[in-house]
All heavy atoms as TSV, in Angstrom:
chain	resi	resn	atom	element	x	y	z
A	1	MET	N	N	137.127	83.234	85.175
A	1	MET	CA	C	137.520	81.941	84.659
A	1	MET	C	C	139.043	81.870	84.537
A	1	MET	O	O	139.648	80.872	84.888
A	1	MET	CB	C	136.845	81.729	83.303
A	1	MET	CG	C	137.070	80.394	82.722
A	1	MET	SD	S	136.245	79.161	83.720
A	1	MET	CE	C	136.533	77.739	82.767
A	2	TYR	N	N	139.619	82.961	84.015
A	2	TYR	CA	C	141.067	82.994	83.862
A	2	TYR	C	C	141.750	82.862	85.214
A	2	TYR	O	O	142.714	82.101	85.363
A	2	TYR	CB	C	141.504	84.295	83.186
A	2	TYR	CG	C	142.996	84.517	83.237
A	2	TYR	CD1	C	143.844	83.846	82.368
A	2	TYR	CD2	C	143.559	85.363	84.184
A	2	TYR	CE1	C	145.213	84.030	82.428
A	2	TYR	CE2	C	144.922	85.551	84.259
A	2	TYR	CZ	C	145.737	84.887	83.372
A	2	TYR	OH	O	147.094	85.048	83.439
A	3	GLN	N	N	141.249	83.578	86.201
A	3	GLN	CA	C	141.877	83.567	87.517
A	3	GLN	C	C	141.795	82.186	88.149
A	3	GLN	O	O	142.742	81.719	88.778
A	3	GLN	CB	C	141.225	84.609	88.433
A	3	GLN	CG	C	141.915	84.792	89.756
A	3	GLN	CD	C	143.307	85.377	89.609
A	3	GLN	OE1	O	143.571	86.119	88.681
A	3	GLN	NE2	N	144.191	85.022	90.501
A	4	ALA	N	N	140.668	81.497	87.981
A	4	ALA	CA	C	140.521	80.155	88.550
A	4	ALA	C	C	141.476	79.171	87.882
A	4	ALA	O	O	142.112	78.350	88.560
A	4	ALA	CB	C	139.079	79.689	88.388
A	5	CYS	N	N	141.609	79.244	86.553
A	5	CYS	CA	C	142.529	78.355	85.831
A	5	CYS	C	C	143.978	78.655	86.207
A	5	CYS	O	O	144.780	77.742	86.389
A	5	CYS	CB	C	142.330	78.478	84.328
A	5	CYS	SG	S	140.767	77.828	83.763
A	6	PHE	N	N	144.318	79.936	86.306
A	6	PHE	CA	C	145.676	80.312	86.663
A	6	PHE	C	C	146.039	79.800	88.049
A	6	PHE	O	O	147.115	79.230	88.249
A	6	PHE	CB	C	145.848	81.835	86.617
A	6	PHE	CG	C	147.186	82.297	87.112
A	6	PHE	CD1	C	148.303	82.188	86.308
A	6	PHE	CD2	C	147.316	82.811	88.390
A	6	PHE	CE1	C	149.541	82.606	86.772
A	6	PHE	CE2	C	148.545	83.226	88.859
A	6	PHE	CZ	C	149.669	83.120	88.046
A	7	SER	N	N	145.145	79.988	89.015
A	7	SER	CA	C	145.458	79.558	90.377
A	7	SER	C	C	145.545	78.034	90.464
A	7	SER	O	O	146.395	77.504	91.188
A	7	SER	CB	C	144.445	80.104	91.368
A	7	SER	OG	O	143.161	79.644	91.053
A	8	ALA	N	N	144.694	77.314	89.728
A	8	ALA	CA	C	144.770	75.850	89.727
A	8	ALA	C	C	146.092	75.383	89.123
A	8	ALA	O	O	146.752	74.488	89.662
A	8	ALA	CB	C	143.593	75.269	88.957
A	9	PHE	N	N	146.497	75.969	88.007
A	9	PHE	CA	C	147.760	75.610	87.360
A	9	PHE	C	C	148.939	75.918	88.276
A	9	PHE	O	O	149.858	75.109	88.410
A	9	PHE	CB	C	147.896	76.365	86.035
A	9	PHE	CG	C	149.134	76.020	85.271
A	9	PHE	CD1	C	149.193	74.853	84.524
A	9	PHE	CD2	C	150.237	76.854	85.308
A	9	PHE	CE1	C	150.333	74.527	83.820
A	9	PHE	CE2	C	151.393	76.530	84.617
A	9	PHE	CZ	C	151.439	75.358	83.871
A	10	TYR	N	N	148.902	77.073	88.923
A	10	TYR	CA	C	149.977	77.462	89.832
A	10	TYR	C	C	150.063	76.504	91.011
A	10	TYR	O	O	151.150	76.091	91.409
A	10	TYR	CB	C	149.760	78.888	90.338
A	10	TYR	CG	C	150.770	79.313	91.370
A	10	TYR	CD1	C	152.020	79.760	90.997
A	10	TYR	CD2	C	150.469	79.245	92.726
A	10	TYR	CE1	C	152.964	80.143	91.944
A	10	TYR	CE2	C	151.389	79.614	93.684
A	10	TYR	CZ	C	152.643	80.062	93.282
A	10	TYR	OH	O	153.569	80.428	94.225
A	11	ASN	N	N	148.902	76.141	91.581
A	11	ASN	CA	C	148.902	75.264	92.748
A	11	ASN	C	C	149.430	73.873	92.415
A	11	ASN	O	O	150.095	73.246	93.244
A	11	ASN	CB	C	147.503	75.178	93.356
A	11	ASN	CG	C	147.113	76.453	94.045
A	11	ASN	OD1	O	147.966	77.237	94.447
A	11	ASN	ND2	N	145.818	76.684	94.179
A	12	VAL	N	N	149.164	73.387	91.224
A	12	VAL	CA	C	149.658	72.071	90.827
A	12	VAL	C	C	151.171	72.109	90.644
A	12	VAL	O	O	151.884	71.175	91.029
A	12	VAL	CB	C	148.961	71.600	89.523
A	12	VAL	CG1	C	149.645	70.392	88.936
A	12	VAL	CG2	C	147.505	71.294	89.797
A	13	ASN	N	N	151.690	73.181	90.086
A	13	ASN	CA	C	153.102	73.262	89.743
A	13	ASN	C	C	153.954	74.038	90.761
A	13	ASN	O	O	155.109	74.321	90.478
A	13	ASN	CB	C	153.260	73.904	88.369
A	13	ASN	CG	C	152.641	73.047	87.298
A	13	ASN	OD1	O	152.800	71.838	87.302
A	13	ASN	ND2	N	151.910	73.672	86.402
A	14	ARG	N	N	153.436	74.363	91.920
A	14	ARG	CA	C	154.187	75.162	92.878
A	14	ARG	C	C	155.227	74.308	93.595
A	14	ARG	O	O	155.156	73.082	93.614
A	14	ARG	CB	C	153.249	75.798	93.894
A	14	ARG	CG	C	152.608	74.821	94.843
A	14	ARG	CD	C	151.586	75.514	95.730
A	14	ARG	NE	N	150.777	74.537	96.416
A	14	ARG	CZ	C	151.086	74.018	97.604
A	14	ARG	NH1	N	152.162	74.401	98.236
A	14	ARG	NH2	N	150.303	73.124	98.157
A	15	GLY	N	N	156.185	74.986	94.202
A	15	GLY	CA	C	157.213	74.287	94.972
A	15	GLY	C	C	156.662	73.750	96.282
A	15	GLY	O	O	155.559	74.107	96.704
A	16	LYS	N	N	157.451	72.911	96.943
A	16	LYS	CA	C	156.968	72.266	98.168
A	16	LYS	C	C	156.727	73.257	99.308
A	16	LYS	O	O	155.814	73.098	100.089
A	16	LYS	CB	C	157.972	71.214	98.627
A	16	LYS	CG	C	157.976	69.984	97.776
A	16	LYS	CD	C	158.889	68.932	98.361
A	16	LYS	CE	C	158.840	67.678	97.517
A	16	LYS	NZ	N	159.698	66.621	98.065
A	17	ASN	N	N	157.539	74.270	99.422
A	17	ASN	CA	C	157.423	75.188	100.553
A	17	ASN	C	C	156.652	76.462	100.238
A	17	ASN	O	O	156.555	77.338	101.083
A	17	ASN	CB	C	158.824	75.551	101.067
A	17	ASN	CG	C	159.538	74.346	101.641
A	17	ASN	OD1	O	158.893	73.450	102.171
A	17	ASN	ND2	N	160.846	74.311	101.520
A	18	LYS	N	N	156.122	76.570	99.046
A	18	LYS	CA	C	155.377	77.776	98.677
A	18	LYS	C	C	153.905	77.609	99.050
A	18	LYS	O	O	153.338	76.523	98.899
A	18	LYS	CB	C	155.501	78.062	97.183
A	18	LYS	CG	C	156.902	78.467	96.791
A	18	LYS	CD	C	156.882	79.164	95.475
A	18	LYS	CE	C	158.289	79.705	95.210
A	18	LYS	NZ	N	158.285	80.594	94.086
A	19	PRO	N	N	153.262	78.680	99.483
A	19	PRO	CA	C	151.842	78.572	99.851
A	19	PRO	C	C	150.956	78.499	98.604
A	19	PRO	O	O	151.296	79.009	97.542
A	19	PRO	CB	C	151.574	79.865	100.623
A	19	PRO	CG	C	152.589	80.821	100.117
A	19	PRO	CD	C	153.804	80.001	99.781
A	20	ALA	N	N	149.818	77.842	98.754
A	20	ALA	CA	C	148.868	77.717	97.651
A	20	ALA	C	C	148.055	78.993	97.513
A	20	ALA	O	O	147.836	79.727	98.474
A	20	ALA	CB	C	147.942	76.531	97.884
A	21	ILE	N	N	147.617	79.273	96.297
A	21	ILE	CA	C	146.738	80.414	96.034
A	21	ILE	C	C	145.296	79.938	96.148
A	21	ILE	O	O	144.947	78.863	95.660
A	21	ILE	CB	C	146.984	80.978	94.622
A	21	ILE	CG1	C	148.401	81.513	94.499
A	21	ILE	CG2	C	145.983	82.076	94.299
A	21	ILE	CD1	C	148.727	82.009	93.097
A	22	LYS	N	N	144.463	80.728	96.784
A	22	LYS	CA	C	143.040	80.383	96.871
A	22	LYS	C	C	142.412	80.507	95.488
A	22	LYS	O	O	142.641	81.499	94.790
A	22	LYS	CB	C	142.333	81.295	97.857
A	22	LYS	CG	C	142.780	81.094	99.280
A	22	LYS	CD	C	141.988	81.969	100.223
A	22	LYS	CE	C	142.461	81.753	101.645
A	22	LYS	NZ	N	141.729	82.592	102.580
A	23	PRO	N	N	141.603	79.530	95.067
A	23	PRO	CA	C	141.050	79.580	93.713
A	23	PRO	C	C	140.037	80.709	93.509
A	23	PRO	O	O	139.955	81.277	92.435
A	23	PRO	CB	C	140.384	78.219	93.530
A	23	PRO	CG	C	140.242	77.665	94.895
A	23	PRO	CD	C	141.272	78.296	95.744
A	24	PHE	N	N	139.258	81.019	94.512
A	24	PHE	CA	C	138.270	82.080	94.363
A	24	PHE	C	C	138.441	83.053	95.521
A	24	PHE	O	O	138.345	82.670	96.678
A	24	PHE	CB	C	136.851	81.524	94.364
A	24	PHE	CG	C	136.587	80.581	93.232
A	24	PHE	CD1	C	136.547	79.212	93.436
A	24	PHE	CD2	C	136.394	81.054	91.954
A	24	PHE	CE1	C	136.314	78.351	92.393
A	24	PHE	CE2	C	136.158	80.204	90.905
A	24	PHE	CZ	C	136.116	78.840	91.127
A	25	GLN	N	N	138.677	84.305	95.183
A	25	GLN	CA	C	138.813	85.320	96.211
A	25	GLN	C	C	137.510	86.092	96.308
A	25	GLN	O	O	136.907	86.439	95.282
A	25	GLN	CB	C	139.959	86.258	95.882
A	25	GLN	CG	C	141.298	85.551	95.872
A	25	GLN	CD	C	142.417	86.462	95.445
A	25	GLN	OE1	O	142.184	87.602	95.044
A	25	GLN	NE2	N	143.632	85.964	95.505
A	26	LYS	N	N	137.079	86.349	97.521
A	26	LYS	CA	C	135.840	87.082	97.710
A	26	LYS	C	C	136.061	88.538	97.346
A	26	LYS	O	O	137.073	89.138	97.695
A	26	LYS	CB	C	135.371	86.989	99.159
A	26	LYS	CG	C	134.910	85.615	99.551
A	26	LYS	CD	C	134.373	85.622	100.959
A	26	LYS	CE	C	133.888	84.245	101.337
A	26	LYS	NZ	N	133.366	84.214	102.705
A	27	LYS	N	N	135.100	89.092	96.632
A	27	LYS	CA	C	135.158	90.510	96.299
A	27	LYS	C	C	134.507	91.296	97.428
A	27	LYS	O	O	133.508	90.886	97.998
A	27	LYS	CB	C	134.427	90.793	94.987
A	27	LYS	CG	C	135.109	90.186	93.792
A	27	LYS	CD	C	134.414	90.583	92.528
A	27	LYS	CE	C	135.142	89.985	91.336
A	27	LYS	NZ	N	134.492	90.361	90.082
A	28	LYS	N	N	135.095	92.429	97.738
A	28	LYS	CA	C	134.540	93.268	98.781
A	28	LYS	C	C	133.304	93.976	98.247
A	28	LYS	O	O	133.323	94.562	97.174
A	28	LYS	CB	C	135.572	94.276	99.252
A	28	LYS	CG	C	136.754	93.637	99.943
A	28	LYS	CD	C	137.753	94.663	100.406
A	28	LYS	CE	C	138.926	93.980	101.075
A	28	LYS	NZ	N	139.943	94.950	101.500
A	29	VAL	N	N	132.236	93.913	99.005
A	29	VAL	CA	C	130.980	94.525	98.609
A	29	VAL	C	C	130.819	95.822	99.378
A	29	VAL	O	O	130.930	95.851	100.608
A	29	VAL	CB	C	129.797	93.582	98.903
A	29	VAL	CG1	C	128.489	94.244	98.539
A	29	VAL	CG2	C	129.963	92.279	98.162
A	30	ARG	N	N	130.591	96.895	98.633
A	30	ARG	CA	C	130.364	98.178	99.297
A	30	ARG	C	C	128.893	98.313	99.628
A	30	ARG	O	O	128.024	97.938	98.840
A	30	ARG	CB	C	130.776	99.323	98.376
A	30	ARG	CG	C	132.258	99.352	98.103
A	30	ARG	CD	C	132.627	100.559	97.305
A	30	ARG	NE	N	131.843	100.608	96.072
A	30	ARG	CZ	C	131.732	101.651	95.286
A	30	ARG	NH1	N	132.343	102.760	95.587
A	30	ARG	NH2	N	131.019	101.599	94.182
A	31	LYS	N	N	128.613	98.844	100.787
A	31	LYS	CA	C	127.230	99.079	101.176
A	31	LYS	C	C	126.701	100.292	100.421
A	31	LYS	O	O	127.426	101.240	100.155
A	31	LYS	CB	C	127.120	99.301	102.681
A	31	LYS	CG	C	127.418	98.062	103.476
A	31	LYS	CD	C	127.124	98.271	104.929
A	31	LYS	CE	C	127.376	96.989	105.694
A	31	LYS	NZ	N	127.073	97.147	107.107
A	32	ALA	N	N	125.427	100.243	100.086
A	32	ALA	CA	C	124.807	101.322	99.337
A	32	ALA	C	C	124.595	102.536	100.242
A	32	ALA	O	O	124.288	102.402	101.432
A	32	ALA	CB	C	123.468	100.866	98.771
A	33	ASP	N	N	124.749	103.700	99.678
A	33	ASP	CA	C	124.492	104.934	100.404
A	33	ASP	C	C	122.981	105.145	100.412
A	33	ASP	O	O	122.362	105.365	99.373
A	33	ASP	CB	C	125.212	106.104	99.723
A	33	ASP	CG	C	125.081	107.393	100.498
A	33	ASP	OD1	O	124.622	107.340	101.665
A	33	ASP	OD2	O	125.436	108.448	99.942
A	34	MET	N	N	122.379	105.046	101.581
A	34	MET	CA	C	120.920	105.086	101.685
A	34	MET	C	C	120.354	106.438	101.268
A	34	MET	O	O	119.217	106.525	100.823
A	34	MET	CB	C	120.483	104.754	103.111
A	34	MET	CG	C	120.761	103.307	103.489
A	34	MET	SD	S	120.112	102.115	102.293
A	34	MET	CE	C	118.365	102.321	102.506
A	35	GLU	N	N	121.131	107.486	101.367
A	35	GLU	CA	C	120.670	108.800	100.943
A	35	GLU	C	C	120.464	108.819	99.424
A	35	GLU	O	O	119.441	109.309	98.925
A	35	GLU	CB	C	121.706	109.842	101.352
A	35	GLU	CG	C	121.216	111.258	101.324
A	35	GLU	CD	C	122.245	112.188	101.943
A	35	GLU	OE1	O	122.597	111.977	103.116
A	35	GLU	OE2	O	122.663	113.109	101.220
A	36	ILE	N	N	121.407	108.251	98.689
A	36	ILE	CA	C	121.298	108.188	97.227
A	36	ILE	C	C	120.167	107.258	96.819
A	36	ILE	O	O	119.396	107.559	95.896
A	36	ILE	CB	C	122.638	107.736	96.609
A	36	ILE	CG1	C	123.709	108.788	96.876
A	36	ILE	CG2	C	122.497	107.462	95.120
A	36	ILE	CD1	C	125.100	108.373	96.471
A	37	VAL	N	N	120.038	106.124	97.510
A	37	VAL	CA	C	118.978	105.166	97.190
A	37	VAL	C	C	117.601	105.796	97.395
A	37	VAL	O	O	116.709	105.668	96.549
A	37	VAL	CB	C	119.133	103.890	98.047
A	37	VAL	CG1	C	117.932	102.983	97.899
A	37	VAL	CG2	C	120.396	103.143	97.656
A	38	SER	N	N	117.413	106.492	98.503
A	38	SER	CA	C	116.107	107.106	98.762
A	38	SER	C	C	115.818	108.219	97.746
A	38	SER	O	O	114.671	108.392	97.320
A	38	SER	CB	C	116.046	107.655	100.183
A	38	SER	OG	O	117.008	108.670	100.360
A	39	HIS	N	N	116.865	108.953	97.329
A	39	HIS	CA	C	116.683	109.986	96.304
A	39	HIS	C	C	116.255	109.353	94.970
A	39	HIS	O	O	115.346	109.858	94.296
A	39	HIS	CB	C	117.975	110.782	96.130
A	39	HIS	CG	C	117.902	111.835	95.076
A	39	HIS	ND1	N	117.115	112.961	95.214
A	39	HIS	CD2	C	118.493	111.935	93.864
A	39	HIS	CE1	C	117.229	113.698	94.132
A	39	HIS	NE2	N	118.075	113.106	93.295
A	40	ASN	N	N	116.890	108.253	94.596
A	40	ASN	CA	C	116.527	107.563	93.356
A	40	ASN	C	C	115.109	107.012	93.415
A	40	ASN	O	O	114.369	107.063	92.427
A	40	ASN	CB	C	117.517	106.440	93.057
A	40	ASN	CG	C	118.873	106.963	92.652
A	40	ASN	OD1	O	119.009	108.121	92.264
A	40	ASN	ND2	N	119.882	106.121	92.755
A	41	LEU	N	N	114.700	106.488	94.575
A	41	LEU	CA	C	113.335	105.988	94.718
A	41	LEU	C	C	112.312	107.116	94.617
A	41	LEU	O	O	111.218	106.927	94.073
A	41	LEU	CB	C	113.183	105.242	96.044
A	41	LEU	CG	C	113.823	103.861	96.090
A	41	LEU	CD1	C	113.721	103.298	97.502
A	41	LEU	CD2	C	113.168	102.927	95.100
A	42	ASP	N	N	112.650	108.293	95.135
A	42	ASP	CA	C	111.757	109.445	95.004
A	42	ASP	C	C	111.563	109.815	93.536
A	42	ASP	O	O	110.448	110.104	93.101
A	42	ASP	CB	C	112.311	110.645	95.770
A	42	ASP	CG	C	112.283	110.435	97.277
A	42	ASP	OD1	O	111.486	109.583	97.735
A	42	ASP	OD2	O	113.053	111.124	97.973
A	43	ILE	N	N	112.638	109.784	92.764
A	43	ILE	CA	C	112.554	110.095	91.334
A	43	ILE	C	C	111.682	109.071	90.625
A	43	ILE	O	O	110.830	109.424	89.798
A	43	ILE	CB	C	113.964	110.152	90.716
A	43	ILE	CG1	C	114.737	111.336	91.280
A	43	ILE	CG2	C	113.891	110.220	89.197
A	43	ILE	CD1	C	116.195	111.362	90.894
A	44	ILE	N	N	111.868	107.800	90.949
A	44	ILE	CA	C	111.068	106.741	90.317
A	44	ILE	C	C	109.591	106.924	90.648
A	44	ILE	O	O	108.720	106.787	89.774
A	44	ILE	CB	C	111.564	105.352	90.766
A	44	ILE	CG1	C	112.926	105.073	90.148
A	44	ILE	CG2	C	110.574	104.264	90.390
A	44	ILE	CD1	C	113.591	103.823	90.667
A	45	ASN	N	N	109.283	107.233	91.893
A	45	ASN	CA	C	107.881	107.427	92.288
A	45	ASN	C	C	107.267	108.629	91.573
A	45	ASN	O	O	106.092	108.584	91.176
A	45	ASN	CB	C	107.779	107.591	93.801
A	45	ASN	CG	C	108.057	106.290	94.525
A	45	ASN	OD1	O	107.839	105.216	93.977
A	45	ASN	ND2	N	108.550	106.392	95.742
A	46	GLU	N	N	108.030	109.707	91.380
A	46	GLU	CA	C	107.522	110.868	90.643
A	46	GLU	C	C	107.203	110.506	89.197
A	46	GLU	O	O	106.164	110.901	88.663
A	46	GLU	CB	C	108.549	112.000	90.669
A	46	GLU	CG	C	108.678	112.699	91.986
A	46	GLU	CD	C	109.745	113.782	91.950
A	46	GLU	OE1	O	110.067	114.268	90.849
A	46	GLU	OE2	O	110.249	114.134	93.032
A	47	VAL	N	N	108.100	109.770	88.563
A	47	VAL	CA	C	107.888	109.378	87.169
A	47	VAL	C	C	106.678	108.461	87.052
A	47	VAL	O	O	105.875	108.590	86.113
A	47	VAL	CB	C	109.160	108.692	86.602
A	47	VAL	CG1	C	108.893	108.063	85.258
A	47	VAL	CG2	C	110.293	109.683	86.510
A	48	GLU	N	N	106.518	107.546	87.994
A	48	GLU	CA	C	105.369	106.647	87.960
A	48	GLU	C	C	104.064	107.397	88.155
A	48	GLU	O	O	103.042	107.040	87.564
A	48	GLU	CB	C	105.513	105.549	89.008
A	48	GLU	CG	C	106.498	104.481	88.617
A	48	GLU	CD	C	106.591	103.360	89.633
A	48	GLU	OE1	O	105.969	103.459	90.711
A	48	GLU	OE2	O	107.297	102.390	89.336
A	49	GLU	N	N	104.051	108.444	88.983
A	49	GLU	CA	C	102.835	109.232	89.164
A	49	GLU	C	C	102.474	109.980	87.890
A	49	GLU	O	O	101.306	110.077	87.527
A	49	GLU	CB	C	103.021	110.228	90.312
A	49	GLU	CG	C	103.008	109.597	91.683
A	49	GLU	CD	C	103.275	110.612	92.780
A	49	GLU	OE1	O	103.311	111.827	92.481
A	49	GLU	OE2	O	103.453	110.181	93.930
A	50	LYS	N	N	103.489	110.525	87.186
A	50	LYS	CA	C	103.232	111.307	85.982
A	50	LYS	C	C	102.900	110.438	84.779
A	50	LYS	O	O	101.945	110.692	84.061
A	50	LYS	CB	C	104.449	112.168	85.643
A	50	LYS	CG	C	104.726	113.277	86.614
A	50	LYS	CD	C	105.963	114.047	86.219
A	50	LYS	CE	C	106.311	115.104	87.253
A	50	LYS	NZ	N	107.580	115.779	86.931
A	51	GLU	N	N	103.724	109.397	84.537
A	51	GLU	CA	C	103.610	108.630	83.295
A	51	GLU	C	C	103.094	107.214	83.483
A	51	GLU	O	O	102.892	106.502	82.499
A	51	GLU	CB	C	104.994	108.564	82.632
A	51	GLU	CG	C	105.557	109.930	82.310
A	51	GLU	CD	C	106.964	109.848	81.768
A	51	GLU	OE1	O	107.415	108.742	81.429
A	51	GLU	OE2	O	107.611	110.901	81.694
A	52	GLY	N	N	102.913	106.768	84.684
A	52	GLY	CA	C	102.500	105.393	84.920
A	52	GLY	C	C	103.697	104.457	84.836
A	52	GLY	O	O	104.844	104.877	84.909
A	53	LYS	N	N	103.416	103.188	84.668
A	53	LYS	CA	C	104.489	102.202	84.630
A	53	LYS	C	C	104.798	101.751	83.205
A	53	LYS	O	O	105.200	100.620	82.971
A	53	LYS	CB	C	104.132	101.003	85.497
A	53	LYS	CG	C	104.054	101.353	86.970
A	53	LYS	CD	C	103.944	100.137	87.830
A	53	LYS	CE	C	103.911	100.540	89.297
A	53	LYS	NZ	N	104.019	99.413	90.178
A	54	SER	N	N	104.632	102.647	82.257
A	54	SER	CA	C	104.914	102.291	80.866
A	54	SER	C	C	106.400	102.097	80.620
A	54	SER	O	O	106.795	101.441	79.658
A	54	SER	CB	C	104.373	103.375	79.930
A	54	SER	OG	O	105.009	104.606	80.203
A	55	TRP	N	N	107.255	102.641	81.488
A	55	TRP	CA	C	108.697	102.485	81.310
A	55	TRP	C	C	109.112	101.028	81.477
A	55	TRP	O	O	110.060	100.572	80.856
A	55	TRP	CB	C	109.471	103.375	82.270
A	55	TRP	CG	C	109.205	103.113	83.723
A	55	TRP	CD1	C	108.191	103.595	84.475
A	55	TRP	CD2	C	109.982	102.277	84.579
A	55	TRP	NE1	N	108.282	103.134	85.762
A	55	TRP	CE2	C	109.376	102.318	85.851
A	55	TRP	CE3	C	111.122	101.514	84.409
A	55	TRP	CZ2	C	109.872	101.604	86.928
A	55	TRP	CZ3	C	111.614	100.818	85.488
A	55	TRP	CH2	C	110.992	100.867	86.734
A	56	ILE	N	N	108.364	100.275	82.278
A	56	ILE	CA	C	108.652	98.849	82.449
A	56	ILE	C	C	108.349	98.106	81.155
A	56	ILE	O	O	109.119	97.254	80.706
A	56	ILE	CB	C	107.848	98.263	83.624
A	56	ILE	CG1	C	108.239	98.954	84.922
A	56	ILE	CG2	C	108.067	96.761	83.733
A	56	ILE	CD1	C	107.403	98.573	86.107
A	57	ASP	N	N	107.213	98.444	80.529
A	57	ASP	CA	C	106.861	97.823	79.250
A	57	ASP	C	C	107.896	98.150	78.183
A	57	ASP	O	O	108.213	97.306	77.343
A	57	ASP	CB	C	105.477	98.294	78.796
A	57	ASP	CG	C	104.376	97.811	79.732
A	57	ASP	OD1	O	104.522	96.709	80.297
A	57	ASP	OD2	O	103.381	98.541	79.891
A	58	ALA	N	N	108.439	99.357	78.205
A	58	ALA	CA	C	109.460	99.742	77.223
A	58	ALA	C	C	110.722	98.911	77.398
A	58	ALA	O	O	111.365	98.525	76.418
A	58	ALA	CB	C	109.778	101.227	77.362
A	59	ILE	N	N	111.095	98.619	78.634
A	59	ILE	CA	C	112.278	97.792	78.888
A	59	ILE	C	C	112.052	96.381	78.364
A	59	ILE	O	O	112.919	95.794	77.706
A	59	ILE	CB	C	112.629	97.774	80.386
A	59	ILE	CG1	C	113.109	99.154	80.821
A	59	ILE	CG2	C	113.691	96.722	80.693
A	59	ILE	CD1	C	113.301	99.287	82.305
A	60	TYR	N	N	110.891	95.804	78.646
A	60	TYR	CA	C	110.589	94.465	78.147
A	60	TYR	C	C	110.543	94.443	76.620
A	60	TYR	O	O	111.028	93.508	75.985
A	60	TYR	CB	C	109.263	93.956	78.719
A	60	TYR	CG	C	109.398	93.330	80.090
A	60	TYR	CD1	C	108.888	93.950	81.217
A	60	TYR	CD2	C	110.029	92.111	80.256
A	60	TYR	CE1	C	109.004	93.385	82.466
A	60	TYR	CE2	C	110.159	91.531	81.505
A	60	TYR	CZ	C	109.639	92.163	82.603
A	60	TYR	OH	O	109.756	91.588	83.841
A	61	ALA	N	N	109.961	95.469	76.013
A	61	ALA	CA	C	109.867	95.519	74.553
A	61	ALA	C	C	111.248	95.642	73.912
A	61	ALA	O	O	111.527	95.024	72.881
A	61	ALA	CB	C	108.984	96.684	74.125
A	62	ALA	N	N	112.129	96.422	74.518
A	62	ALA	CA	C	113.476	96.595	73.976
A	62	ALA	C	C	114.273	95.302	74.038
A	62	ALA	O	O	115.123	95.047	73.182
A	62	ALA	CB	C	114.205	97.698	74.729
A	63	SER	N	N	114.006	94.475	75.050
A	63	SER	CA	C	114.742	93.217	75.172
A	63	SER	C	C	114.042	92.070	74.450
A	63	SER	O	O	114.527	90.949	74.458
A	63	SER	CB	C	114.950	92.859	76.642
A	63	SER	OG	O	113.705	92.664	77.272
A	64	GLY	N	N	112.897	92.356	73.824
A	64	GLY	CA	C	112.192	91.332	73.048
A	64	GLY	C	C	111.428	90.343	73.907
A	64	GLY	O	O	111.187	89.211	73.492
A	65	MET	N	N	111.024	90.756	75.084
A	65	MET	CA	C	110.303	89.870	75.996
A	65	MET	C	C	108.908	90.426	76.241
A	65	MET	O	O	108.643	91.592	75.999
A	65	MET	CB	C	111.053	89.747	77.322
A	65	MET	CG	C	112.445	89.186	77.208
A	65	MET	SD	S	113.366	89.282	78.743
A	65	MET	CE	C	112.366	88.327	79.852
A	66	ARG	N	N	108.030	89.536	76.708
A	66	ARG	CA	C	106.708	89.984	77.109
A	66	ARG	C	C	106.681	90.145	78.613
A	66	ARG	O	O	107.305	89.387	79.342
A	66	ARG	CB	C	105.648	88.976	76.702
A	66	ARG	CG	C	105.398	88.922	75.215
A	66	ARG	CD	C	104.208	88.097	74.880
A	66	ARG	NE	N	104.214	86.841	75.636
A	66	ARG	CZ	C	103.279	85.925	75.585
A	66	ARG	NH1	N	102.234	86.093	74.810
A	66	ARG	NH2	N	103.347	84.823	76.284
A	67	ARG	N	N	105.962	91.140	79.074
A	67	ARG	CA	C	105.863	91.383	80.512
A	67	ARG	C	C	105.019	90.276	81.148
A	67	ARG	O	O	103.939	89.949	80.671
A	67	ARG	CB	C	105.224	92.744	80.743
A	67	ARG	CG	C	105.191	93.144	82.184
A	67	ARG	CD	C	104.687	94.545	82.342
A	67	ARG	NE	N	104.667	94.910	83.754
A	67	ARG	CZ	C	104.189	96.018	84.225
A	67	ARG	NH1	N	103.680	96.916	83.404
A	67	ARG	NH2	N	104.206	96.275	85.507
A	68	PRO	N	N	105.489	89.683	82.240
A	68	PRO	CA	C	104.710	88.629	82.890
A	68	PRO	C	C	103.435	89.207	83.503
A	68	PRO	O	O	103.426	90.293	84.076
A	68	PRO	CB	C	105.644	88.099	83.973
A	68	PRO	CG	C	106.682	89.140	84.169
A	68	PRO	CD	C	106.766	89.913	82.898
A	69	ARG	N	N	102.376	88.481	83.352
A	69	ARG	CA	C	101.081	88.915	83.892
A	69	ARG	C	C	100.755	88.076	85.113
A	69	ARG	O	O	101.045	86.883	85.175
A	69	ARG	CB	C	99.961	88.712	82.859
A	69	ARG	CG	C	100.216	89.447	81.569
A	69	ARG	CD	C	100.021	90.922	81.749
A	69	ARG	NE	N	100.262	91.611	80.475
A	69	ARG	CZ	C	100.526	92.860	80.361
A	69	ARG	NH1	N	100.596	93.614	81.416
A	69	ARG	NH2	N	100.742	93.415	79.198
A	70	LYS	N	N	100.120	88.684	86.098
A	70	LYS	CA	C	99.692	87.951	87.282
A	70	LYS	C	C	98.446	87.147	86.940
A	70	LYS	O	O	97.535	87.647	86.293
A	70	LYS	CB	C	99.386	88.898	88.434
A	70	LYS	CG	C	100.611	89.604	88.952
A	70	LYS	CD	C	100.249	90.481	90.121
A	70	LYS	CE	C	101.464	91.205	90.640
A	70	LYS	NZ	N	101.134	92.089	91.760
A	71	GLU	N	N	98.436	85.893	87.392
A	71	GLU	CA	C	97.268	85.050	87.138
A	71	GLU	C	C	96.193	85.364	88.163
A	71	GLU	O	O	96.453	85.463	89.350
A	71	GLU	CB	C	97.667	83.585	87.213
A	71	GLU	CG	C	98.618	83.173	86.110
A	71	GLU	CD	C	98.934	81.688	86.185
A	71	GLU	OE1	O	98.170	80.946	86.832
A	71	GLU	OE2	O	99.927	81.290	85.588
A	72	VAL	N	N	94.960	85.528	87.691
A	72	VAL	CA	C	93.838	85.814	88.572
A	72	VAL	C	C	93.077	84.526	88.814
A	72	VAL	O	O	92.724	83.803	87.884
A	72	VAL	CB	C	92.903	86.879	87.926
A	72	VAL	CG1	C	91.735	87.164	88.839
A	72	VAL	CG2	C	93.686	88.125	87.606
A	73	GLU	N	N	92.839	84.246	90.068
A	73	GLU	CA	C	92.136	82.998	90.403
A	73	GLU	C	C	90.657	83.223	90.500
A	73	GLU	O	O	90.146	84.230	90.789
A	73	GLU	CB	C	92.645	82.442	91.717
A	73	GLU	CG	C	94.083	82.003	91.622
A	73	GLU	CD	C	94.580	81.439	92.939
A	73	GLU	OE1	O	93.746	81.160	93.835
A	73	GLU	OE2	O	95.769	81.235	93.071
């Protein structure tokens, strides 16, 4: 928000021959390392085999939300 306001203020008050600042600059996104991702997924699958998916319920309970249930037709 600060950067957008600053660039707008600068562009309004800039000199005639000065270039304008872009209001929103794209952030560079780094690609995920697939080796680390696959290792993390292996850990998650091991935990789910041992303890089930109760860790998901714990996350919902900690945030004060109820876990969404699938509707059966």
